[in-house]
C-alpha positions in Angstrom: -12.9 -55.8 33.7 -9.7 -56.8 32.1 -7.6 -59.5 33.7 -4.1 -58.5 33.8 -3.0 -60.6 36.8 -0.9 -62.4 34.5 1.0 -59.5 32.9 2.2 -58.3 36.1 4.7 -60.9 37.2 5.6 -61.4 33.6 6.8 -57.8 33.4 8.4 -58.1 36.4 10.3 -61.6 35.7 11.7 -59.7 32.4 12.8 -57.0 34.2 14.5 -59.2 37.2 16.1 -61.4 34.6 17.6 -58.4 32.2 19.1 -57.2 35.8 20.7 -60.7 36.9 21.9 -61.2 33.6 23.3 -58.1 33.6 25.2 -58.6 36.8 26.1 -62.0 36.4 26.6 -62.8 32.8 24.2 -64.3 30.0 24.9 -68.3 30.8 24.6 -68.0 34.9 21.6 -65.3 34.5 19.8 -67.5 32.0 20.4 -70.9 33.9 18.7 -69.2 37.0 16.1 -68.2 35.0 15.4 -71.6 33.8 15.6 -73.3 37.1 12.7 -70.5 38.4 10.6 -71.3 35.7 11.1 -75.1 36.3 10.4 -74.8 39.7 7.3 -72.6 39.4 5.8 -75.0 36.9 6.1 -78.2 39.3 4.8 -76.2 42.2 1.8 -75.7 39.8 1.6 -78.9 38.4 1.6 -80.3 42.1 -0.9 -77.8 43.4 -3.5 -78.8 40.4 -3.2 -82.4 41.2 -3.6 -82.3 45.0 -6.4 -79.5 44.8 -8.4 -80.2 41.6 -9.9 -76.9 40.6 -7.8 -74.8 42.7 -4.3 -75.2 41.3 -3.3 -73.0 38.6 -1.0 -75.5 36.6 -2.2 -78.3 34.5 -4.1 -81.4 35.7 -1.9 -84.2 34.1 -3.4 -87.6 34.2 -1.6 -90.8 32.5 -4.2 -93.2 30.9 -3.9 -96.8 31.6 -2.1 -98.4 28.9 -4.2 -101.7 29.1 -7.6 -100.3 28.9 -6.8 -98.5 25.9 -8.5 -99.4 22.6 -10.1 -102.4 24.3 -7.4 -104.1 25.0 -7.4 -106.2 28.2 
């Protein structure tokens, strides 16, 4: 079975963006579109960090700089 779950929201987002740009203009439409993408990305990163293995975003961890390369 094909995994098409990501294609449906991607198609809806592109069509909605076109209508938004037509309605309010390119600059404002692009700004709103970028804000929505940033919010979705931040939500995905937050969900993956609080629920490892269940989130859809990236599991970001910052290495400890004092333990890198054997520096103590």
